[in-house]
Residue, then its C-alpha position, 0 to 999 in steps of 0.5 A: m307651940r308646945r306639944r305634951g310629953l316633948t320638950g319645946s315650944f318650937w313645935p307647928s302650930w294647930r293649923q300647920e300640924r294639919l297641912l303637915r299630916l295631909a302633905l306627908d302622911p301616907n294613910v291620910d284622906v287627902e280631901r277629906a283633911w283638906r276640906d277640915l282645915q276650912p276656911l283656909e286663907v293662903e294668903t294669910l299663913e302664919e310665918g314658916t308654914f310656905a316650905l308646905l305649899p308645894l308638897v300640899y299642891r302635889r297632894l291635892e293634884d294627886a288626889a285629883v282634889r278639886d278646888a278653886r286654891v289648887p291653882r294657887l298653890a300650883g303656882t307655889y310649886r312653879n316659883t319653886w321649881v324656877r327659883n330653885q333651877l338658877q340657885l343649882e345653876r350657881l353652884p359650879t360657879l361657886l364649886e368649881p374655883l374652890i376645888g380648883e385651888g384645893i378646898e374641898p367643901l361639903v354642900v349642905g342643907g336646901a341644894a342636896v336635900a332638895t335634889h336627892y331626897y325629893p322626889q321633884l325639884g319644886l317641894r323643897p325651896i333652896l333659899q341658899l346655897e350652903l357649904l362646910l368647909k375647914p375652919e383653915d380653909a374658911t378665910r381663903a375660901g372667901s378670897v377666892v370666891a371674891r374672885h371670881g365676882w362674888r360679893i363678900d358680906a364684910r358687915r357679918p364677922g364669925r365663922t360663917t361667910r355670907v355671899v351676896e347678890g348686889n341687893g344684898r339678899v344672900a345667895a350662899v353660906l360658907h361654914e367655918g365647919v360645923p356649927s359649935y352647937v351641933c358639934g356638942p362637945v366633940a370639938p367642931a374639927a373632929t366632927l367635921a373629920l367624922i362626917q368627911e369620912g361618911a360622906a360620898e361625891r354624886e353631882l349635882a348640876g353637873t358638877a361632882a359635890k361631896t355631900l353628907a351621909p344621911a344620916d349626919e345630913l339629917l342629924l345637922a337638920c335636927g341640931l339646928g331646926a329642934r329650938i326656937t329661932a328668930a324665924p320660926g319655919i318646919q322647912w327642918l321637919l319636912d327635910i328630917h322627915h323625906i331624909a328618914a323615908s328616904g331608906e338610906v339612913d344607917v340608923e346605928r351611925l345616927g344613934s352614934r353620932a346623936g350620942a357623942q354629939r348630944l343631941t339624943g334628947p332633941l332627935r329622939d322628940t323629933l322621930a317621935y313627933l314625925r311617928t305621930t304627926t305623920g307615920l314615919d318610922v326610923g326605928a328605936t335604935a336611932e335615938g341613941r342613949a339616954s341624956s344627962p341631966r345638963e343635956r336635957l337643961t340646956h336643951r329646954l333652955a334652947a327650946n323654950g327659951l327665956g319667956p318673955l326675954g325669948a331665946p338666950p343669945e346664941a353664945v350662951l346656947e353654944y357655950a352651954r352645948t360645947s362644955l358639957d362634959e365640963p364641971l359646972v361650976p368652971v362653966l359658971r364661973g366662965l360665963p361672965q368672960l363669954l357674954r363680955d367677950a359676945w357684947s364686945l365690954d370692956g370688962i367683965e363688970q359690964v355685963p350685970a347693967a348691959a344684960m339689964r339695959k338689953i333686958v329691958r329693951r327686949v321686953g319692952h319692943r317685943q311684939p306679938t310673933a306669928r308664934d304667939r299668935s298661933r299659940s292664942t289661935s289654939s288655946 
């Protein structure tokens, strides 16, 4: 959903925003805010809203709001707590073999954020375990965890290794360095080295684990979240709010890293949105330097997509971000080659026809999404 003054069509719907304010704004009148949301059916909320429900439950419970749906919301909190416990119990069996082989992973995302920045474990679902690895360790890491009973999904090649359960559900993701989209024009190896310098060791599930500095964890969440994705959600906004509200963020480091990785625009918009919605105040220093026209154009492409065609190919967005410091003409000349490789074509001359087929297929099969329905509801 679009917001005036902010780039992007990925912002929460009006109903999600009201739930967000109810869950996180310390000054909101909880009982009145809940009443104003009615009629509200928990089972029919739009995609990506589940992450809010444990937080909403805790707020209603603390405010002693009496409502027949509170026990149902309590169930989401308890379910999240149980599932998180199971996920954390797996973490040592993933970390210890890697560390024993001289591989030093960084624990990022759900496990690191839920256990440190949220006041209770049941308030933030840990959907999967996520580790950042040095690129030179990535292949070996997959072999190590496979030898210790984990199953690797060999059908999904790329810069991530997916560890799956017997039913095919993803249990863990091993990232080969920092995602290119987040790095921007800074080399992935250089970005990883910088965040490793700021990493701190703490105990997770009884095991010593390295986790990101608050500023780096916040920027990673912002870089991955402030754009159109295949599965719209607002977990990234909840994480950024809790990380920033912890008071642990080095705002100068945050602004500096955002500038270097060309994420100033997404970061500024995200902090502005949360300032308005939840009362969050991080400070202007965190917003960093001004964005260049190419940065803004690239962010708009990732944040708004191509209208009925949806989001551009991930490879194109990564290419646009990583080449921001290069002259524009050579970058444009390299785009056909990029698409040829991304689409596994035999020659560059096949790119136009392949692109047309993809456009026709996408337009012909596009179904209304939850985001589309929320737009029509709020218009």
